[in-house]
N, C-alpha and C positions, 0 to 999 in steps of 0.2 A: 918660657915658651915664646919663640919668635912668631910674630904674626904670619899668617898664611893667606896668600891671595890666590884664589882658584879661578882659572880661566877655562870655562866649559867649552864644549865642542858645538858643532852645528845644531840648530834646532833646540838649544838649551835656554834660549832667551825669548820671552814673549815679544810679539810684534802686534801693535794695535793701531788702527786707523780710525779717526773720529767719524768718518763717513761710512767706511766699509765694515768696521768692527774688527774682530779678531782675525788677523792674517795668520797668526800662529800662537799656539799656547792653550787651546781649548779642544775638547773632544770633537767638536764639529769639524775642526780643521783636519782631523784624520780622514774624514770622508767627504769634505766639501769646503766651501768657503772661498775667499778671494784667492787669486793666484799669488804666489809668493813674489813674483816680479813679472813685469812686461817690458818691452822695449820703449814704452811711453814713460817709464820711470818706476821707481820703488814707492809704494804706498805704505804708510805706517811708520811708527817709531818704536824703538826697543823699550821694553818695560823691565820687569824683574826676571830673575831666572825661573825656569820651569822646574819645580820640584817634582810634581806629578801631574799627569793628565788623567782626570777622573773618568773612568769608564762606567762603573756603577757607583754613584756617590756613596762614600763611607763604607763601601763593601769591597770594591776592587778598583785600584788605581794603576795606571801605567807609570812605573817609576822612572823618572829621569835623573834626579839629583838627590832625592830625599834619603835613600839608604846610605849614600856616601856621606851626606851631612850627619847622619846619626852615627856612622862609624867614626867620623872625625870628632864628633861630640864625645863619643866614648873614650877617645884618646886625649880629651881635655880641651879641645878647641871650643870657643864660644863665639857664635855669630855676632858680628859687628864689634867684637872685642879683639879676639885673635883669629877669627875666621871671616874673610871677606870674599866677595864674588865680583868678578868683572863681567857685568851684563853688557852685551853689545849687539849691534845689528850684524848678524852673521852673513848677510848678503853683500857686505861691502868688502873693499880691498883690505887685506890684512896690514899693508904698509901704512894706510891711512888710520886704521884703528890702532896701530901700534903706538902712534904719537899719544893718543889718549891713555892707552894702557901704561906707557912709561910714566906719564904724569901721575897716574893713580899709584903706581909703585912708589914714587917719591913722596907722595902725600902720606901714605900709610907708614913708610919708613921714618919720615920726619916726626909724625905723631908718636911712633914707637921709640924713637931715639936711637935707631940702629937698623941694620939690614933686616930684610924679611925673607921668607921662603915663598916659592911659587909652585903651584900645581897646575899642569896643563893636561886636560882630558881631550883625547882625540885631536881635533883641529886646534884646540887650545894650545897644544905644544908648539906648533909652528908660529902661533900668534905670539907666544913668549919670545921665541927666537927673533921675530920681527922687532919686538920691543927692544931687544939687545942691539939690533941693527941700527935703530934710530937714536939710541941712547947707550953709548958704549960703556958707561960707568954706573950702570944701575946698582942701587944699594940692595943687592940680592945675595944671600948666602948660599942658598941651595935651590935647584930646580928639579922637580920630579915631573916626569911626563908618563902618561899611560895610554897606550894605543895610539900614539901620535905619529903622523906621516911626515917625519922629518926629511925623508927622501922622496915623498910623494908615493902614490899607489895606483896600480892599474884599476883597482876597484872604483876609484873616483871616475876614471874614464868610462867604466861600465855603466855607472849611474848617469853620467852625462849623455851616454850613447843611447840608452834605452828608457831613461826616466827612473823614478824611484817611487815605490809604493810604501806608504807609512804603515799600513795595517791590512790584514786579510780582508779582501773585498772593499778596501778603502780606495781613496783617490790616488792617482799617480801624478807626481810632479813631472811634467814633460821636459824633455831636453830644452825646449824653447824657454820654459820658465827658468830653468837653471841658468842657461846662458844669458838671460837677461840680467842676471845678478853680476855686478862688477867683479865680485870675488869668485866667480864660478870655477875658475881653473886652478885654484890655489892649492889643491892637493893632487894634481896630476903628477906623474913621475917627473922628477927633476931631470935636466939634461944628462946628468951623470948616471942616472938610474934607468933611463929609458932603453928598452930593448925591443926589437922586432924579430919575429921568426915566422917562417912559412913560405908560401909560394912567391917566388920572384923577389924575395928580400935580398938586398945587395949589401947592406951594412951602411949605406949612405942616407937612410931615411931619417927625417928630422921631425919630431913630434911638434916642434914649435914653428914649423913652416905651414902656412895656411893651405898650400896646395896638398900637403899630406892629408889633411882632414877632408878636403874635397875629394881627392882621389879615392880614399878609403871609405867615403860616405859616412864619416863619423858624426855622431850627434845631430845637430840641426841640419847637416848636409845630407842626411838620409832623405829628407823631404824637400829641402831647399838648396840643391847643389849649386844653382846659378843665381840665387837671390842676391842682388847687390847690397841690400841692407845687411843681411847676415854676413856676407863676405867682408864688409867694412867692419862690422862689430867684431867678428872673430879675428881679423887681422890685428886690430887694436888690442884685443884680449891676449892674444898669443905674444905679441911684442912686449906688453906690459908684464906678462908672467915671466918671460925670459929675464927681464930686468929685476923682477922680484927675486928670482933665484940667485942672481948676482949679489943682491943685497943680503940675502939670507946666508950665502956662502961666506960673506965678509963679516958677518956678526961674530963678535967675540964669544968665547965659551964661558958659561957661568963658572963660578969658583968650584961648584960641585954639581954634577948632572947625573941623575939616576933615571934610567928608562925602564919602565915596566912593560914587558913585551909578551904577547901571547904566542903560543907555540903548539904544534901538534896537529895542524890542519893543512891540507894542500892549498896553496895560495898562488894565484896567477901573478907572475912577475914580468911577463913579456906580452906585447901586443901580437896576437896571432893573425897572420894575413892568409886568407883563403879566397881564391878566385877573385882577387882584387878588392876584397872587403875585409874590414877589421872584424875579428871574432872576439867578443868580449862578453861571455855568458854571465859573469857576475859570481859573487861569493856562493860557494857550495854547489856550483853547476859546471864543474870543470872536466867532466868525463869526456874523453875524446881529444883533449888538448895534448900536444906533444910534451914529452917530459922536459924539454928545454924551456918550456913556458911556465913550469910549476916548480915551487920550492916550498919548504916548510915555513909555516907562519901562523897567523891567527885567522886565516881565511881572507883577509884583505891586505895585511902587512907582514912582511918578513921582519925578523929581528934586525937585520941590516937597515931596512927602511925606517923602522921605528926608533933607531938610535943614530941616524945619519946627520948629526949636527957637526958640520965641518969644523975641524980643529979641536973638537972636544974628545975627552977620554972618558966616556960615560960608564957608570956602573950599571950593569944590565941584570935585571931581575926577570927571569922567565916564569910564566904561569901557564898552566894548561887551560885551554878554552874550548868552548863548543861552537862559538861564533866570535866575530871581531868585537861586537858590542860587549862581550864578557870582559873586555879589558877595562871597562869603565862602569860596569853595573852588576858585578857579582861579589860575593864574600871573598873570594880568592884575590880579586883585584883590590878590594878595600883593605884587606890584610896587608898586601904587598905595599900599597900606598902608605898606610899608617906606619909600617915598619920603616919604610924609606925616609919618612919624616921624623922618625924617632931619634 
């Protein structure tokens, strides 16, 4: 059995600060706690992966990674022997994190005496692709990704635009907190996948142009359209992300790529413009959007977006889902992942 290195998605690694306490990884962070980021800088350092967030201790837990680990254990993997995790600060730029990830791949492969397999969950998939971009000869035999936005997704824009609520009646991570993270834009639609439809759309719109965000009042520009600080921050974020897509598009394909993709749900694939504003209602709230803005997918990603590794010829495994997160947290997903690694 080849060693397996799992690269989890956003919010799957603990963040702790010596003064502030837990920034992420505990029950209290669903309802309060320090902001995940501010323009003054990031507080806290990454710890271990988050297997569960206890809701009622020993009675009910919010499962993040534990069930997947059990499924992999049932297939014969053993933690710290053949099963390894890449815990990382998910607030940072993937191209910076990719250097550390590539080094970890080489460390595990050297210890094993041969190539390894990798599993990317959600944003972990593009992270693996970034590692291939910084190290073109990684000793990796097979890459499996599940629910990964290889082509980006409009759902990320929706979260950046309105914020994101972790739990019912829980706190909302604001657009300002998200945008204070250096890696905030790293799952927005790629230049090749970006589409606009609606009032006054000419076909020349550019998602990576700062003025598009200001004109459509996207994200932080809802409240701060003329704030010079946010104008400067966003200009740099967008320019950096354009370069990131160039690096990802140039990354070599792995020897074997298998993409587990959810299907069966209406999924927004285009930015809808109405009365000069962007309409990004978010997963499961697409009633009233034009047909041209919707396609089949997992609620956040289409199969095309979830397998868009430039130059690769991926094997695609489709599973039925009820939400995007089902691609990383359900028995159907676990079965598809285990079979793909078999």
